[in-house]
N, C-alpha and C positions, 0 to 999 in steps of 0.2 A: 364507522369503527365500533359503535355499540352493537350493531348486528353481528359483527365478527365475534365479539365477546360473548354474545348470546349463543352463537353456534358452538363456541368453545365450551361453554358450560353444558350445553345439551349433549355434546359428544362425550365429555367427561362423565356426565350422569349416566349415559347409556352403558359405558364400560363399568362404572361403579355398580349400578343396579343389576346388571347381568352377573357381575362377580359375586355380589351378595346373594343373588338367586341361586347361583351354582353352589356357594358354600352352604346355603340352607338345604339344597337338594342333597348335598353330600352328608349333611347331618341327618336328614331324613332317611337316606339310604343306610347309614350306619346303624340307626335304631329301627330299621324296617318300618318306617312310617309312610312309605309310599302307598298310595291307593290305586295308582294307575299301573297296570301291568303291561308288559310288552318289551320288545328288544330296544325300542328307542328311548325308554324312560328309566333304564337301569344302567347307570354308568359309574364305574369306580373312579373315573377321571374328573368327577365334578369338583373335588377338593383342589386338585392342581389347576383346573380351569378357573376356578374362583380366585385363587391366589394370583394367577397370571393376569386376570382381568382387573383385579384391584390394583396390582402394581402398575399396569398400563394406565389406569385412571389417575393414579397419583403422579406418574411421570408426565402425563399430558397436562395435568393441572399446573405442574411446575415448568412447563414448556421445555421438557427434556427431549433433545433430538433423537436419542436412542429409543425412548419410549414411543416417539412418533413412528419410527421405523417398525418397531414391534407391533404397534397398533395397526399399521397398514397391513402387515402380514396376518394378524388376527382377524381384522375386518374382511380381508380377502378370503380367508378360510371360511369364515362364517357365511359370506356371500355365496361362495361355491357350495357349501353344504346345504344352505337353504335353497339354492337354485336347483340342486339335485332333488331335494324333497318336494319342491314346488310342483313337480310333475304329478306326484301322488296326492299331496294335500296342499292346495293353494292357501297362501297366507300373506300377512302384511309384514312379517319379520324380514323378508328379503329386501323390501324397499327401505326399511330403516337402516339396515347394515350397508346397503348400497349407497345411501346418502352419507353415512358416516365415512365410508371409503372415499367417496368423491370429495368430501370436505378435507380429509387428511391429505389428499393428493393435490389440492388447489394451491395455486401460487402464493396467495396471500397467507395461507396457513404456513407454508414453507418459510416465507419471510418472517412471520411472527415467531417461529421456532428458532430461526437463525438469530433474531434479535434477542430472544430469551437466552440462547446459548452465550451470546456476547455479554449479556448482563451477568450471567452466572460466573463467567471468568473474571469479571471486574469486582465482584462481591467478595 
């Protein structure tokens, strides 16, 4: 059970840190603080991406079933995007998002979020 809690904390931190990173990238883009030039590093969607990732992190922390579904979609999109980029630039990011996606789809995680949903209704 403690290992499951550790995985839960790690997944929440992955979403939260990536959200903060996107928000900082949006702030850097707004004030032209970016030092890396190129089409992959200049996105106006960083602000929206950061907000969505932080909302998912908070929802996962609270065991919200809707946030879990959104997290599955976001993790699948990240895995797909990193999978396409993997051909050009190999990296470790694909593996981390793939592990997040597998954890979100596991049966024990589903049961944990169903229990969390039941607790939220009684509170």
